[in-house]
C-alpha positions in Angstrom: 209.5 -46.9 299.0 207.8 -44.9 296.3 207.5 -41.1 296.0 203.8 -41.2 296.7 204.4 -43.0 300.0 207.1 -40.4 300.9 204.7 -37.4 300.6 203.6 -37.5 304.2 207.2 -37.4 305.4 208.1 -34.2 303.6 208.5 -31.7 306.4 211.7 -29.7 305.8 214.3 -28.9 303.1 216.2 -32.2 303.5 213.1 -34.4 303.2 211.8 -32.2 300.3 215.1 -32.7 298.3 214.9 -36.5 299.1 211.4 -36.5 297.7 212.5 -34.7 294.5 215.4 -37.2 294.1 212.9 -40.0 294.5 210.7 -38.5 291.8 213.8 -38.2 289.6 214.7 -41.8 290.1 211.1 -43.0 289.3 211.2 -41.0 286.1 214.6 -42.5 285.1 213.6 -46.1 285.9 211.9 -47.8 282.9 209.7 -49.8 285.2 208.1 -46.7 286.8 208.5 -44.2 283.9 205.4 -45.6 282.3 203.4 -44.3 285.3 204.2 -40.7 284.4 201.4 -39.0 282.5 203.5 -36.2 281.1 206.5 -36.9 278.8 207.9 -33.4 278.5 208.9 -30.7 281.0 206.3 -28.5 279.4 203.5 -31.0 280.0 204.7 -31.8 283.5 204.7 -28.1 284.5 201.3 -27.6 282.8 199.8 -30.5 284.7 201.3 -29.3 288.0 199.9 -25.8 287.5 196.5 -27.2 286.4 196.4 -29.4 289.6 197.2 -26.4 291.8 194.4 -24.4 290.1 191.9 -27.2 290.5 192.9 -28.3 294.0 194.5 -25.3 295.7 197.3 -26.3 298.0 196.8 -25.7 301.7 199.8 -24.5 303.7 200.1 -25.2 307.4 199.7 -22.1 309.6 202.9 -20.1 309.7 204.0 -16.6 310.3 205.7 -16.4 306.9 203.6 -18.3 304.3 205.1 -16.1 301.5 208.6 -17.5 302.3 207.4 -21.0 301.7 205.9 -20.1 298.3 208.9 -18.1 297.3 211.2 -20.9 298.2 209.2 -23.4 296.1 209.1 -20.9 293.2 212.9 -20.5 293.5 213.4 -24.3 293.5 211.4 -24.6 290.2 213.2 -21.6 288.6 216.7 -22.9 289.5 215.8 -26.1 287.8 215.7 -24.0 284.6 219.1 -22.4 285.0 221.3 -24.6 287.2 223.8 -26.9 285.5 
């Protein structure tokens, strides 16, 4: 299965991490690496931010939407500092 096919199954922390690992594997695989438009982390983050600005993400109704956004922001930040 490819990451794009896994998107609809992301529903909790475990499935989100599995999705991230699938993206990581696709980036590492020479056969699927060519599908990536952005070669650097800077370009990748810029493209992700540009996509979010152009097509705002819709969150499912929840009592604490801020927690979802904060968790995702923490995930991205920890990718910067975690060894």
